Every structure is written in C-alpha cells, then in structure tokens.
C-alpha positions, 0 to 999 in steps of 0.5 A, a space after each residue: 765041875 758042873 753038869 749040863 742037862 744031859 749029865 755031861 760036864 760043862 766047859 766054861 773055858 769058852 766063856 773065858 776064851 772067845 777063840 774057842 767059840 769061833 774055832 772052826 774045823 779045818 777047811 779043805 785047802 782053798 782054791 785061789 784064782 789069778 789071771 795072767 797079765 800077759 795071756 789073760 788065762 786063769 791060773 788056779 791053785 793054792 795060795 802058796 802055789 799062786 804067789 810063788 809061781 814064777 812063770 805062767 803055765 800057758 804062755 811061759 811069761 815071767 811073773 816075778 822079778 826073782 825069776 829073771 836071769 841076773 844079766 837080764 835085769 835092768 840094774 845090771 844092764 844099766 851098770 854095763 851102759 854106765 861103764 861104757 860111758 866111763 871108758 870101759 867100752 870095749 869090755 862092756 859094749 859087746 855083752 850089752 849088745 848081745 843082751 839087748 839083741 837076744 831078749 827082753 831087759 826086765 825092770 823090777 817094777 810092775 805095771 797096773 796089770 801086774 806084769 813086769 815092766 820091760 825095756 821097750 824095743 826102742 830103748 834096746 835098739 838105741 843101746 845097740 846102736 849108740 853104745 858101740 859108737 860111744 865105745 869106739 869114740 871113747 876108745 879112740 879118745 883114750 888111745 889118742 891121749 896115750 899117744 898110741 894112735 
C-alpha cells in the first residue's frame, strides 16, 4: 500500500476504472419542462411524471393514446363501421352514432406538435349520417333476400 504526501493510503482503482474518476455525487431530481400541445402551457415535473402524464393539468386534454377509453379509439370505431358494411348494421350503427355524436374519436398517431390526432368533425358527421342509411339499406336487402318483407 502506498501513502500519499499527507500520509493517507492512495487508491489506485481510479486508474483502472475511469467511472470512478467521473463519478459525481447524486444530484437533486432534475426538473423537466413540457409544453402542452393543446393549451400551450408549460408542465413542470420530474422526468417520470412528465412522460407518464396522461392528461394536461390545465386543459384536461388527453396527452397519451393509452389514456383514451377503448371505445373512443379509432381501431374500435373503424371495426364497428366495417361490421356495418358486412351486414351487422342494426347492431353496430347505434353504438357508432352514439360514440361519434358524444365526443372525439382518437387515432393512435401524433401530429407534429405532439397532440393526438382526432377524427375531424366532418368524418364524424359522415359516419352519423351515411352509416345509418347504409345499415337500413343492408337490413332491407337481407330481409328481402330472406323473403321476410
């Protein structure tokens, strides 16, 4: 064991392990900032809190696709629309119209500002107007083929 000028033992492990030289004492938790893509307000918090935040605290808009209720996701709504085309119109068109009339339908993609993409109002109105007409037409066609009319 070698002694330095002060009479203390020297530690040669730092020469072998560069991480020991660069080791720093733990810092306080770093503050992260994120801007809400909807209301443009700054959200402050730790890294975990910022990236796990599902809703904006000020405007209450949804920030992550995982926070969207399952029936408002575009995959489920598109499946209902597809089932309407297959002849299940009576069963699928009512929930589809209720979903489109009462709120947004969210895509699983984000725009360039980090906001979740939504169906436009035009898409929702078309779904509420055309799909019931299509469901009625398909139902009448099936009933006509079965000689029930």
